[in-house]
C-alpha positions in Angstrom: 52.7 26.6 24.3 56.1 26.3 22.6 56.4 26.6 18.9 57.5 23.6 16.8 61.2 23.5 15.7 62.0 25.3 12.5 64.9 26.8 10.6 65.0 30.6 10.1 66.1 32.8 7.3 65.9 36.6 6.8 66.4 37.5 3.2 67.0 41.0 2.0 65.2 40.9 -1.4 62.0 39.5 -2.9 64.0 37.2 -5.2 65.9 35.7 -2.3 62.7 35.2 -0.3 61.0 33.4 -3.3 64.1 31.2 -3.8 64.0 30.1 -0.2 60.3 29.3 -0.4 60.7 27.3 -3.6 63.7 25.4 -2.2 62.1 24.4 1.0 58.6 22.8 0.5 56.3 23.8 3.3 58.2 26.9 4.3 56.2 29.9 5.4 56.7 33.6 5.0 56.7 35.6 8.2 55.7 39.3 8.3 53.9 40.6 11.3 53.3 37.1 12.6 49.9 38.0 14.1 48.2 34.9 12.6 51.1 32.6 11.8 52.8 32.5 15.2 49.5 31.7 17.1 48.8 29.0 14.6 52.3 27.5 15.2 51.8 27.7 19.0 48.6 25.6 18.6 50.4 23.1 16.4 48.1 24.0 13.4 51.2 24.0 11.3 54.9 22.9 11.5 56.8 24.6 8.6 60.4 23.5 8.2 61.5 27.1 7.6 60.3 30.5 8.4 61.3 33.2 5.9 61.3 36.5 7.8 60.5 39.4 5.5 61.4 42.2 7.9 64.6 43.1 5.9 62.9 43.1 2.5 62.6 46.8 1.9 60.9 46.4 -1.5 57.7 45.3 0.4 57.4 48.5 2.4 55.8 51.8 1.6 52.6 53.5 0.7 52.3 55.1 -2.7 49.5 57.5 -3.5 49.2 58.9 -7.1 46.6 59.4 -9.8 46.3 55.6 -10.4 45.2 55.1 -6.8 46.8 53.7 -3.6 49.5 51.0 -3.5 50.3 49.3 -0.2 53.4 47.2 0.2 52.9 43.8 1.7 54.9 44.8 4.9 52.9 47.9 5.5 51.4 47.7 9.0 48.0 48.8 10.1 49.5 51.6 12.2 51.3 52.8 9.0 47.9 53.2 7.3 46.5 55.0 10.4 49.4 57.4 10.4 49.2 58.2 6.7 47.3 61.5 6.6 46.9 61.5 2.8 44.5 58.4 3.1 41.8 60.6 4.6 41.0 61.8 1.1 42.9 59.2 -1.0 40.9 56.3 0.5 38.8 57.1 3.5 37.0 53.7 3.4 40.3 51.8 3.9 41.2 54.1 6.8 37.8 53.6 8.4 38.0 49.8 8.1 41.5 49.6 9.5 40.4 51.3 12.7 38.3 48.2 13.4 41.3 45.8 13.2 41.9 44.1 16.5 43.8 46.2 19.1 46.6 48.7 19.1 49.2 46.1 19.8 48.1 44.0 16.8 47.8 47.0 14.6 51.4 47.9 15.5 52.6 44.5 14.1 50.0 43.1 11.7 50.6 43.7 8.0 48.7 44.1 4.7 50.3 41.0 3.1 49.7 38.9 6.2 46.0 39.7 6.3 45.5 39.0 2.6 47.4 35.8 2.7 45.6 34.5 5.9 42.2 35.3 4.2 40.0 35.2 7.3 36.5 35.9 6.0 35.9 38.2 9.1 39.0 40.3 8.4 38.5 43.9 7.2 41.2 44.3 4.6 40.2 41.4 2.3 36.6 42.7 2.4 37.7 46.3 1.4 40.0 44.9 -1.3 37.1 42.9 -2.9 34.6 45.7 -2.5 36.9 48.3 -4.1 38.0 46.0 -7.1 41.6 46.0 -5.8 44.4 44.0 -7.4 46.9 41.8 -5.5 50.4 41.5 -7.0 52.4 38.4 -6.2 55.9 37.2 -6.9 56.9 33.5 -7.2 59.3 31.1 -8.8 57.4 31.3 -12.0 57.3 35.1 -12.1 55.0 37.9 -11.1 51.2 37.8 -11.2 48.5 40.4 -10.8 45.1 39.0 -9.5 41.8 40.6 -9.0 41.0 40.5 -5.3 37.6 39.0 -6.1 39.4 36.0 -7.7 42.2 35.8 -5.1 40.1 34.6 -2.1 38.7 31.1 -2.8 37.2 30.3 0.7 37.8 30.6 4.4 41.5 30.8 5.0 42.1 29.9 1.3 43.6 31.8 -1.6 45.1 31.4 -5.0 48.6 32.1 -3.6 51.0 29.3 -4.5 53.4 27.8 -1.8 56.4 29.5 -3.4 54.7 32.9 -3.9 54.8 36.1 -1.9 52.2 38.9 -1.9 54.1 42.0 -3.0 51.5 44.8 -2.9 47.8 45.6 -2.9 46.6 48.1 -5.5 43.4 50.1 -4.8 41.9 52.1 -7.7 41.8 55.9 -7.5 39.1 57.3 -5.2 36.8 60.1 -6.6 36.7 63.0 -4.1 32.9 63.2 -4.1 32.4 59.4 -3.7 29.9 58.5 -0.9 30.9 55.6 1.4 30.4 53.9 4.7 31.8 51.1 6.8 29.9 49.3 9.5 31.0 46.4 11.7 29.7 44.5 14.7 31.7 42.4 17.1 31.0 41.1 20.6 33.9 43.1 22.0 36.0 45.9 20.6 38.8 44.4 18.7 37.2 41.0 18.2 36.7 39.5 14.7 33.5 40.8 13.1 30.4 38.7 13.3 29.4 40.8 10.3 30.6 43.9 8.5 29.7 45.8 5.3 31.7 48.1 3.1 29.8 50.5 0.8 30.7 53.1 -1.8 29.0 54.7 -4.8 29.2 57.8 -6.9 26.4 60.2 -7.7 25.6 61.6 -11.1 24.3 65.1 -12.1 20.7 64.1 -11.4 21.5 62.8 -7.9 21.3 59.2 -8.9 23.7 56.5 -7.6 26.1 54.8 -10.0 29.0 52.4 -9.7 27.5 51.1 -6.4 29.8 48.6 -4.6 28.5 46.6 -1.6 30.8 44.1 0.1 30.1 41.7 2.9 32.6 40.6 5.6 32.1 38.0 8.3 28.7 36.8 7.2 30.3 34.8 4.5 32.9 32.1 3.8 34.9 34.6 1.7 34.6 38.3 1.2 32.5 39.2 -1.8 30.3 41.9 -3.4 26.6 41.5 -3.6 25.5 42.6 -7.1 21.8 41.9 -6.4 21.8 44.7 -3.9 24.0 47.0 -6.0 21.6 46.7 -8.9 18.8 48.2 -6.8 20.9 51.3 -6.1 22.4 52.1 -9.5 20.3 54.6 -11.5 18.2 55.6 -8.4 18.1 58.4 -5.9 18.7 56.8 -2.6 16.0 57.2 0.0 14.5 55.0 2.8 12.5 52.9 0.3 15.5 52.3 -2.0 17.6 51.4 1.0 15.0 48.9 2.3 14.8 47.2 -1.1 18.5 46.9 -1.3 18.7 45.4 2.2 16.1 42.8 1.4 18.0 41.7 -1.8 21.3 41.8 0.2 20.0 39.5 2.9 18.5 37.1 0.4 21.8 36.8 -1.4 23.9 35.9 1.6 24.9 32.4 2.6 26.5 33.0 6.1 28.0 30.2 8.2 26.8 29.1 11.6 29.3 28.6 14.4 29.6 28.8 18.2 29.5 32.6 17.9 26.3 33.1 15.9 23.8 31.3 13.7 23.5 31.8 10.0 20.1 33.5 10.5 21.6 35.9 13.1 24.5 36.8 10.8 22.2 37.4 7.9 19.9 39.7 9.8 22.9 41.5 11.4 24.5 42.1 8.0 21.3 43.5 6.7 21.0 45.9 9.6 24.6 47.0 9.1 23.9 47.7 5.4 20.9 49.8 6.3 22.9 51.8 8.7 25.7 52.2 6.2 23.5 53.4 3.3 21.5 55.7 5.5 24.8 57.4 6.7 25.6 58.2 3.0 22.3 60.2 2.4 
C-alpha cells in the first residue's frame, strides 16, 4: 500500500528538528522507520511532515562510563549487538536485544523509535523500566529527564509531547557480580513477545538477595516492575521455595490483556513460568 502524501525534512541538529516539529503540528520524527512506515502504509496516521533524524549526529553513539550506559536515540539494535563492552557493562540489555525481531529489523530499528512507539511487547521499554533507566527528551520548552517507569503511560502511549524528541536512554551502572536473566516466549522467532520477563538482583555477604528488580513485558498494557514479587526475594537466599513464592505473587499482581493471540489467563501463566525459569537460571 502506498504511503499518504507528506512533506520531508532532514535537519542536522536537535534544535532544528525540534523547531520543525513545533512549527508543523502533527509532524512525526523518523529514525529507523520500523514502526512508523508500516503505520503510514496502513493509513493509521497521515502526518503532514516527516522529520528524518538520520543526519542528527548528536543522537548517535553509545557511552559507557562509571555512571552507566547512555544510548543515543539513533543507536540501532545492531550497534548494541556489536558493542563488545556491553557484555559486562549491561549484559541484560544485550540479551534482551537479541530477541528483537529479525536481523533486517535490528539493522534499522533504533532505541528512540522503540521507546517512543511504546509497544508493551517490545523488549527495550521493559528493560528500561526494570533497570530504573532515565529517558532524556528535548522539545520547544527545553530538555526533560523522565524516569522510564513514568514515561510509559499505556499501550503505544507515553509522556512524550508532540514537539519533543527522545535524545538518549540512560541506564544506571551495572555491578559486575549482579545476577540476571531474561526470558521471552513468542510463537515464532522474531515475533512480538506473548510474554517476557527481565530479572536482576544483587547478593550480599550472607548470600541473600537485595535490590531485586522484576519487570514484565507483553503480559501487560505497559512495561512495569512487580514489587509484590521483588519483596519476596529481598533479604532471602534464593531456592526453589523462594522462587515459587515469588512466582505466585508475580502472577497474582499481573493484569494481562486478552487478544487474538492469547487470553489473559494464558499470558499470566506463561509469564509466571518465564519468571520461574529466569530466577532458577540465576541460582
